[in-house]
N, C-alpha and C positions, 0 to 999 in steps of 0.2 A: 386315466388320473396321474400317471408319471408326464404324460405328453403336458397336460395343463401346467404341472408345477414347472417343467423344463421351461415353458412359454414365459411364464412369471420371471423365471430368472433371469432368462434373455432378456426379456423388457427391462427389468432393473439393472442389468449390467449396461444395457446399450443407452438406458436413460441417465447412468453415472458418468458414461463416456460423454455423451452431449452436454450434459451439467458443466463437466470439468472444461472443456474446451469454450464455452459460452461464458464461463465464469472467469476465466484467463483472458479471454479478449475484453470482456469488460473492465478488469483492474488494471492491464494494460492501457486501456483509453482513460482510465481514471488519472494514471499516473502522469499520462502524457499533459491532461488537461491540469491537473493539481499537482507540481512537481513537489517534492518533498524538500525542507527548510534546507537553505543552505545558508554559507557565512553573508553573500551580501543581503539577503532577506533578513538576518540579523542585523546586519548593519542600519539597514533602513529601518529597522522596527525601534532601534537603540536612537536612531537620528529623531525619529519622530517623537520619542520622549525627551527629546533634549539632552541627550547624552552623546558624549562622543566615545565610542568602546576603542579600547587597545586590545592587540592581537590575544592577550591572556583572557580577557572576558569573554572574546567571542569563543576561544578554546573550551572555555568551561561552559558557556552556552551550549556549544555543540556535543558536547559531552553528554550533558545534561539531556538533551533531546535524544540523543541516540539511545540513552539508558532506556527511554519510556516507548520506543519504536520495537 
């Protein structure tokens, strides 16, 4: 009885450790493929909309983006 409980707990711990490392690997791969938005991307986005942004507008956009991350 106690042996079975210990095996289940050991399996859960091993599964949690493996899950942590797998998810960390997947997240680093995702961040490399899809980098977060930076100032150059904001400039390009606003240029596509036909606007020429100044640095103040870019800083406002960056603060707004960081607020939701």
